[in-house]
C-alpha positions, 0 to 999 in steps of 0.5 A, a space after each residue: 500500500 505504501 508503495 502505491 501511495 509513494 508512486 502516486 505521489 511521485 507521479 503527482 510531483 512529476 506532473 506538477 513540476 512538468 506543468 511549472 516548466 512549460 516553456 513560458 516566461 513565469 516571471 512577474 511583469 510590471 504594469 509598464 511591460 504589460 502595457 507595452 505588450 498589450 498595446 503592441 499586440 493590439 496594433 498587430 491584432 494578435 489576440 493571443 498576445 493581447 490576452 496574455 499581456 492582459 493577464 499579467 496585471 490587474 485591469 486597473 493597472 493595465 489601464 493606468 499603464 496604457 494611459 501612461 504609454 499613450 501620454 508618453 507617445 503623444 509627447 514624443 511625437 509632438 516633440 518630433 513633429 514640433 507640434 503641440 501634444 493636443 494637435 498630435 493626439 487629434 491627428 492620431 485619432 483622425 479628428 479635425 484641428 481644434 
């Protein structure tokens, strides 16, 4: 009886260890990594990567990260184009000049 229990336990541990090392990145991600991965996946219309990145942090943290990324991107483009951030944001969204 103890032999069967030991074999069963060994199979369970082997399966658990195998599941832990399935080739995926198991490290924790911060909200900015999640936002960058999420936005780039959205731009490439890659639903699998969108779902993966969305699972790295809470929805609130992801929202904050995406907002921060948008702000930084608009500022960078505004500097590059020598325009106001407002004008760049409106152009990116296809809105008429204010």
